[in-house]
C-alpha positions as CSV (number, residue, x, y, z in Angstrom):
1,X,-22.9,-12.5,23.1
2,X,-25.8,-14.9,22.8
3,X,-26.5,-18.3,24.1
4,X,-26.3,-20.6,21.0
5,X,-27.9,-23.5,22.8
6,X,-31.0,-21.5,23.9
7,X,-31.1,-19.9,20.5
8,X,-31.0,-23.3,18.9
9,X,-28.0,-22.5,16.7
10,X,-25.6,-25.1,15.6
11,X,-22.5,-23.0,16.4
12,X,-21.1,-19.5,16.9
13,X,-17.9,-17.7,16.3
14,X,-16.0,-16.0,19.1
15,X,-12.5,-15.0,20.1
16,X,-10.8,-17.9,21.9
17,X,-10.6,-16.0,25.2
18,X,-14.4,-15.5,25.2
19,X,-15.4,-19.1,24.8
20,X,-17.7,-20.8,27.3
21,X,-16.1,-23.7,29.2
22,X,-18.7,-26.3,28.2
23,X,-18.2,-25.8,24.4
24,X,-16.1,-27.5,21.9
25,X,-13.9,-25.1,20.0
26,X,-12.2,-25.3,16.6
27,X,-9.7,-22.5,15.7
28,X,-10.6,-21.0,12.4
29,X,-8.0,-18.3,12.2
30,X,-4.5,-17.3,13.4
31,X,-3.6,-15.8,16.7
32,X,-4.3,-12.0,16.9
33,X,-2.5,-9.1,18.4
34,X,-3.6,-5.7,19.6
35,X,-1.8,-2.6,18.4
36,X,-1.9,0.7,20.4
37,X,-1.3,3.4,17.9
38,X,-1.3,7.2,17.5
39,X,-0.5,9.6,14.7
40,X,2.9,11.4,14.4
41,X,1.0,14.7,14.9
42,X,-0.5,13.5,18.2
43,X,2.9,12.2,19.4
44,X,4.6,15.5,18.4
45,X,2.3,17.2,20.9
46,X,2.1,14.5,23.6
47,X,4.9,12.3,25.1
48,X,4.1,8.7,24.3
49,X,3.1,6.4,27.2
50,X,5.7,3.9,28.4
51,X,3.2,1.8,30.3
52,X,-0.6,1.4,30.2
53,X,-1.3,3.3,33.4
54,X,-0.1,6.4,31.6
55,X,-3.0,6.2,29.1
56,X,-5.1,8.1,31.6
57,X,-3.1,11.2,30.8
58,X,-4.0,10.9,27.1
59,X,-7.0,11.3,24.8
60,X,-8.1,7.9,23.7
61,X,-10.1,7.0,20.6
62,X,-12.4,4.3,21.9
63,X,-14.9,1.7,20.8
64,X,-18.3,2.1,22.4
65,X,-21.1,-0.5,22.1
66,X,-24.8,0.3,21.5
67,X,-25.3,1.0,25.2
68,X,-22.5,3.5,25.4
69,X,-20.1,1.1,27.3
70,X,-16.4,1.5,26.4
71,X,-14.5,-1.6,25.7
72,X,-11.7,-2.1,28.2
73,X,-8.1,-2.2,27.0
74,X,-6.2,-5.3,28.3
75,X,-2.4,-5.6,28.4
76,X,0.1,-8.2,29.7
77,X,3.8,-8.1,30.2
78,X,6.0,-10.5,32.1
79,X,3.0,-12.1,33.7
80,X,1.5,-8.8,34.8
81,X,-2.0,-8.1,33.5
82,X,-3.4,-4.6,33.4
83,X,-6.8,-3.4,32.3
84,X,-7.5,0.2,31.4
85,X,-10.9,1.8,30.8
86,X,-10.2,4.5,28.1
87,X,-11.7,7.9,28.4
88,X,-11.4,11.5,27.5
89,X,-11.7,11.2,23.7
90,X,-14.0,10.4,20.8
91,X,-16.0,7.2,20.9
92,X,-17.1,5.3,17.8
93,X,-18.6,1.9,17.0
94,X,-17.0,1.5,13.6
95,X,-13.4,0.5,12.9
96,X,-13.0,2.8,9.9
97,X,-14.1,5.8,12.1
98,X,-11.8,4.7,14.9
99,X,-8.8,4.5,12.5
100,X,-9.6,7.8,10.8
101,X,-9.9,9.6,14.2
102,X,-6.5,8.2,15.3
103,X,-4.9,9.0,11.9
104,X,-6.2,12.6,12.2
105,X,-4.5,13.0,15.6
106,X,-7.6,12.8,17.9
107,X,-5.8,10.4,20.3
108,X,-4.4,7.0,21.0
109,X,-6.2,3.9,19.6
110,X,-6.3,0.3,20.8
111,X,-7.3,-2.0,17.9
112,X,-6.5,-5.3,16.2
113,X,-3.1,-5.0,14.5
114,X,-4.4,-6.4,11.2
115,X,-6.9,-3.5,10.9
116,X,-4.1,-0.8,11.0
117,X,-1.4,-2.7,9.1
118,X,-1.5,-0.3,6.1
119,X,-1.3,2.8,8.4
120,X,1.6,1.3,10.3
121,X,3.4,0.5,7.0
122,X,2.9,4.0,5.6
123,X,3.8,5.7,8.9
124,X,0.4,7.5,9.3
125,X,0.1,5.6,12.7
126,X,3.0,4.8,15.1
127,X,2.9,1.8,17.4
128,X,3.0,2.3,21.2
129,X,3.3,0.0,24.2
130,X,4.4,-2.9,21.9
131,X,5.9,-5.0,24.7
132,X,2.5,-5.0,26.4
133,X,0.6,-6.4,23.4
134,X,1.0,-10.1,23.4
135,X,-0.6,-12.4,20.8
136,X,-3.9,-14.1,21.9
137,X,-6.2,-16.8,20.7
138,X,-8.0,-15.8,17.5
139,X,-11.4,-16.7,16.2
140,X,-12.9,-20.1,16.9
141,X,-16.0,-21.9,15.8
142,X,-17.6,-23.1,19.0
143,X,-20.5,-25.6,19.5
144,X,-22.1,-27.8,22.1
145,X,-21.1,-31.4,22.6
146,X,-24.0,-32.9,20.7
147,X,-24.7,-34.3,17.3
148,X,-25.3,-31.5,14.8
149,X,-27.1,-31.5,11.5
150,X,-25.6,-33.4,8.6
151,X,-24.7,-30.1,7.0
152,X,-23.0,-28.8,10.1
153,X,-21.0,-32.1,10.5
154,X,-19.8,-31.7,6.9
155,X,-18.9,-28.0,7.6
156,X,-16.8,-29.0,10.6
157,X,-15.0,-31.7,8.6
158,X,-14.2,-29.3,5.8
159,X,-12.8,-26.8,8.4
160,X,-10.6,-29.5,10.0
161,X,-9.3,-30.6,6.5
162,X,-8.5,-27.1,5.5
163,X,-6.5,-26.6,8.7
164,X,-4.4,-29.7,8.1
165,X,-3.6,-28.5,4.5
166,X,-2.0,-25.3,5.6
């Protein structure tokens, strides 16, 4: 997360929920959804959680940043928001390793649905807590309210035209 104004960048790309209030945003992708998944082998040995608070009883395959901080897992159902800090399981900073660990039965994984679509389709991962995983704003191009370079203005125009053609 960098300051694009201080860095003198024309724009940045972030998830819609992480946009700064004083920026102009242009959606560049569809809504996204989280999938909480585990392998059939893991679920054969552990009862699946029925709500996020039960994740503390499970091994969780987690994403960790360069400083070792674990990404929180956010859920919402019927207006009730819940955030869980995963623990007690392997930590990786690579999506392929996260998916491989979950597929091999090392624990429950919280990941973008699109990244595990193939594993969900072939049954190597099973979806959990689905009612708690609501769609959320996808990726956005964001930029300050100022005149950009001619190239950037043409880029924004092309993005807007592409969105209207869909």
